[in-house]
N, C-alpha and C positions, 0 to 999 in steps of 0.2 A: 525347445526354442524358448529365450525368453521375450514377453513381451513388458514394454513398460510405460505406466498411462502417463500421460505428460503432467509436469509439473505444474505448470503455471502458463494464466491464460491460451488453457485448451478450449480448442473448435473442434470435438471430437464426434463420430458419430458413433451410437452405442452398437455394440455387434457381439455376437458372442461365438463359442466354441460349443457342437454338439458331443456327444458323448463319444461318438465314431470317427470327431475327427480330434478328442483330445489324444493324447501319447506320454507316457512316462517320462516323465523331464522334461515336460512343460513348466513353465515358470512364468510369473507376472508380478509385476512389483508398482507400488501406488506410495508418492511420497506425501506427506500435508504437515503444515505448521499450526503447534495450537498454539490456538486464543483464548480470549478470555469467552469471547461469545460461543466457542466450542465447549467450554466448562459449562456456562451458562445452559445451553441446549441440553447437554449429557444429561447434566442434573435434572434438570425438568422432564425430559424424554422419560430418566430412567426409572424418577422417582428416589435417586440415592442420592440424598444428601449426606449422608456419614459421614461426620468428621474425621473419623480415618482416612476418607478418602481426600483429603483437604488439612492443609497446615492449620494453624492456630492463626497465623498471617492472613491466611484464606480470609476464616470469618470473621478478622479484624477489620481488617482495608477495607471494605466497599468496593469499591469498583476495582482494585487491586487484589481481587481473591484467586492468588495465582501461585503460590508457591509450588504446592506439591499434587497432582493427582493422583492418589493411594495405592498401590497398585498397578497402574497404568491400563484400568480396564479402558479409556481410549484409545489405545492401542488395540486390544482385540476388538472394537467395533470399525477399526481400520479393514481389520481383515475379514470380515463380515462384508465391507462395503465394496472391498476388493474382488470378490468372490461372487456378488451377485452384479459387479458392475462389467469385469474385465475377463476374469479364469475362473469361471466358464462363462459368467456373464447373463444377459438377462433371459429368465426360465428355471435359474437355480432354483434349487429347493435347499437350505440348509439341515442337515439331521443332526448331526452331532460334533460337539469338540468337546478336547481334553487339552489346556491351555494351564503354562507357568507363569507367572508374572513376577520379573527377576529384579527390574528398576523404574521408580517413580520417574513421570515427565515431568519439568519445568514448560513454564510458558515462553512459547518464541522457541524452543525445539521444533525440531524438522524429524520427523520419525519416516522410514522407510518401513514398510509390509511387503512382504514378498512370501508368495505360495508358490511351491512348487508340489507338481501330481509323481507321487510315488507308489500308486497302485489303480487298476480301474478292477470294478465288481460290476460284472452284468449283471444285469441288464442300461442300468444306466448310472451307476454310483463309482463316484469316484473321491481317492484320499490324498489329501494335501500335507507337506510338512508345510508348517507356519512360522516367520520368526518375524519380530519386528524392533529394530534399532535404532535408535539416534543417529544425529548429525557426526557424534564423535565415533560413533562407531559399536556402543554399549549394548547389549541385550535388552531387551523392554519386555519379551513377550515370546515366547518358543511354544509348540505341541502338532498338535495334529488336531483336523477335522474333515469330515466325511460330509459330500454332499450328494445331490439326487442333480445329474447334468440334463441341462434340456436336449431333447433330442428334434429339436428346429429352430430354424433362424427366425430372427427379432420379425421380420415380416409376416412369417408363416402364424407366430403367437398373438396378433393382433393385441388390441391395449388390453394393460397398461404397459406392453411392454413393446409399443411399436416405436420405432427407431426417430432419435431424435438429438439434438446437440445441443450439450454440454461446455457452459462457460463455469472455469475456477479461478475465482479473483484471490489470488494466494499473493497479490505482488510486495504488498508492504510486509507482509507476514516473512515473505525469501528475503526482502532489503535485511529487515531487524535482524534475523537470525543471522546471515551473513555480516553486519556490519559490527555487529556485537563482538566480535573477534580481532576488532581491529585496535587498535589507539583509541579512546576515548576522547571526544574531541571537546577542547575547554572552552566552557558557555557559561556569559552571564546571563543568568535568570531573573528576569528585571521586573521587579513588584510581585511576587509568586504571591502572592495573599488570599487567594480562594483556590477552593478543595482541587478543582482539577489542575488546576496550574501548576499545583503544589507536588501531588499527585503524580502528576504527569513528568517534572522534572526529576523528581525523585527516582523512579520506576526508571525513568531511561537511566540515571546514574547507576543504578543496581542490575541493568541491564548491560551495563559497560560503552554506552552509546554515546553518554556525556560525562565530561566531568566539571561539574555546575559548581560557579560560584554565586549564591544568591543573594540577588540587591534588593532591600526593603525595609521596613520598620523591623526590629529584628524581636520586639516584644508582640506582635502582631502574629509574626510567623513561626514563631517557637510555641505559639498558643493554639496556633491550626495544626502545628506537629504532631501536638499533645494531643488533641482533641482526633487526630485521624492516628494514634498510634503509630506516629512514623518517629523514627531515629534520625534524626536530620544533625547528628553530631558530627558526623565524618568529615562534612563538608562547609566551607566557609563561607561569611555569614557578613555582609556589609552593611551595617546599621543604614537608614535612611530616617528622614521625618516624615515625608509623603510621597506620592508617585512622580512629580518633577523631579524629584532628587532623587529616585531613583533611575528614572530613564537618564540622568545627568552622569549620572557616578557610573551606572551597567556601559553606558557608549563610550565612556573613558577610561574602558575597560578593553574597551576591541581597540579602541586609539592608540594606547601605548604597547597592546600587542599582547599583553595578558592572558587573553581570551581569544578565538577564535571563529567565534560566532554569539550570536545575541538571540535569547530567546523572550519572546513577549509571555508576561504573566496576566493580569489581572485588572490592569491597567488599560486606559483606552487607546488604540491603534494611531488614532492623532498624536497624543501624547508623546508617545514614544516617536515616531516619526517625524514629528517638529526637533528633538533631540537629535536624532539621525543626519535628519537635513541642513545642522547649523554651520554657517558658511566656515565656523573657526573651530568650533569644537566637535562638529560630525561626523560622520565616515562618508564622506561626498566621494565619486568618483566621475570620469567622465560620463558616462550613462546616466539617463534618469532612472531612479528606482521604479521596480512594478514587482506585482505580487503573482505568484502563477498556483494553482492550484494544480496538485496531479492527483487524480481520480482515481478511483479502482470501481468502476461502474461492473453488477453481476451482469450486465445485458451489452455487455460492450466489449469484442475481446481482445481490446490490447488499452493498455492506459491513458490516458484520457489530459491533459494537458487545459487548462482555461485560463485564460490572461487578459485585462487585468481585470480583477475583477474583487479590488481590495483596495486600492493606493491612488492611482491615477481614475479621478471623474471623467473629464470628457476629452481624452487626449485629443492632440492635435495630429498630422499627419508624421509630423518631426518626432512627437511623443510614442509611435506608434513602431517607427523604425528602432528606437531603443527597446522597445517593448518587446519585438521581433526578436532582435540579437540576444536580447538576454533568457528567454523563454527558449533558445536554440541552442545557445550555452547547457541551459539544465540539462535539454534531451540528448545532449553528447556528452556531457559527464553521467546521466546514465544510461549510457549505453546504445544510445538510437544515433547515429553519424548523419544520418540525413533524415530526421521527421519532415513529415508533410502535413503543411500549414492550412489549415479551411481557413479564410478570414470569412467572418460570419456576417449576416445581412440578413434582411428579412426576404430578399429575392438573391436571385442567381445573375441580374444582369446590373448593367450599370445604368443609373438612373439620377439627373442630376436633382432631381429632388429630395431623393435620399443619401446623403454626404457619405456613409459611410461606404456604399457603393464606388462612389469615387477616390475615395481611401483606397479601396482594395483596389482598383485598378492602377493606382499610379503605386503602391506596393509589388504590386505581380511584373510591373514594369521595372520596377527599381531593381528588383530580386534577377531579372533576366539581362537588366547590366550591371550585374555583378557588383550592386552597391550594399545588398543584402545577399548573405552567402551562407553557404550550411545547411540548407533546407530545399525540400521541394514547395512551393509557394502558389495559392489558388486561390481566386473571389474574384467579386463576392460571389459565396455559397449560402445557400440556406438551408438549416440546419441538418432538414432530411438530407439533401443532397450531399452532406458533409460526412454523412455518417451511412447513406444507404447506398450500395450501388444499384439497386433497384430503382429508388426514386430520381438517381440521375437517368441513368437508361430511359427512363419514364420519360421526362422532360427535355431527353435528348443533350444531356451533358457529356459529353468526352473531357474529363480530365483526369490526371494521375493522381488527385487527392479526393474527389469524390468518393465516399463510401470508404474511404482507407484513414481518415484523418486521426493523425496522432495529438495534433496541437490544433486549438481552437483560439484565434484572436476573437475579442468580443468589439462593438463599435465600444461601447462604452461600461462603465462601473455598474450601471445600475443591470444592462441588462447581463453581464457575467454574473452579476453577484445572483441574480434570482435563476440563472442556470446551473450555478454549483448547489445552490440551496435545495434546489429541485430535483436532481440527482441524488443528493445527502439523502433530503426526508423523502421521499414519494419511489426515489430506485434503488434506497438500502445500499448507497455507495458510505466508502469509505476515503477520507480525504486527506490530504497530506497539504500544508501551505508555506512555502518559502517567498520572501523580498528578494530580490534580484537589484545588484547597481550597486549596490554597497559594498566596500571595503571587506566586511565578511558576509557570509549568508545570514539571514535573521528570520528565525523560523517565530511564524507569523501564524498565529488560528486564532477564533475569534474564542470570543469567551463563554459562551454557550458550549463550544467543542469538546468532545470527551477527551479523560486521559491518553485513550489508545489514538486517538485524533495525535496531541502530543506527540507521542512516540515514534508516530510515522513520521512526522516532519524533520525530528530528529535525526531518525534514521537517511531520509534525503539529505540534510544538511551534511550529515556527516560522509557520506556519496561524495556531494558533490566537493565538500573541503578536499577530499584525498583526490579527486581527479583535478583541483587545480592545484595543488602540491608536486602531483607525480605526473599529470597532464595524460591519464589514461584510466579507465575504470578497474578500479583493483580485484580484479577475481569476481567483476561481479555485472551483470547487464540486468537492466529491468524488462526487456525484452527475449524471445524465442533467439535462440542462435540460428 
């Protein structure tokens, strides 16, 4: 019997198979995508920073230490984790292994580790055939492992094996791994004159996410690339005198149809959006511009969208209608046909002294009358009620959204920005950022954001652009099916 550990946004309870329950032929699989964080943690925990396990480019490129993990020792670690967490599971004692390492692993590769029972030796030893393959089917690791299987269930083993919930946050890694096989998205990269801005755009190009046109002061970009050992020769570079001209020329590329996305570099957001919003030469549509944070929160069992935390400072009721329509379209593009929207406020009751609660009531009524479609909307909801069914139950709130929110519509930019940054810095969340409502998706990240965040944002833009073009998700969903 085969068992597969959930791939992403898993919310599972640990269990095990005792020696008596295991049969020859039983198998289990686990998939995971290699990230820079995995490489760093593997090196630190193992003490293995052997240069033969990483390419020269890894050592040179600071944040992009990614090219090859020699002999795919990380794949071997997946096998160990699979045996300890799934089959046999908690209580397993690893005894021996004999592995061959066949091919290296690249950042963004999705590996599937599989273990199959080939023998049982009384009183408690189990022998496994072990394999690890990447998303292309290439064999990474093969061999045999022998373990001492548990003889009791987790609830009888006591701490530290007590039953517990696990949340795997692989959202952006899975998305990057998928869309890198699609056609790269022609993208104007506006003023990439800081390290992370240039690194993020070039790495996105190397992963096949975007086809960048670099727009900015030529000599400044070339000098930065040289200091980072980046080869930007393959990419078109449009020279500008300063950031204002960079914004103007990057937006013009979008307006003329030479690119299908716009990516913010190291200039200020206001400077870029001022050009995007220009009446004559900008990228206006009938909708208001709004920003969406897509958050990968380790302690929350689904992707979490927060809007608007970067563009609209004090949105009116009319503005919030556009903001809602924009984020609902993005959720549809990423595979959620009917997202649950929580309209946040400090309280869950309508109070005339708190304007956000009045707006929430009006938006819910508009949704009820069909003026806003494509989502289940409820509010006002306080933060705890939006994310916790138990909090909603205690307060007597009966809502199809409470405890299940996919989208947070925040009262204003200040509240949304604080919330998003709290999740990033206190909850170790990953994030992507996109501005909606323009002619093209705008990849908008903070100047303090990492290259990884820029990669995630590029992947979201690619998925959205393909959805716009094809009217459907292209063999991918951000959400479990």
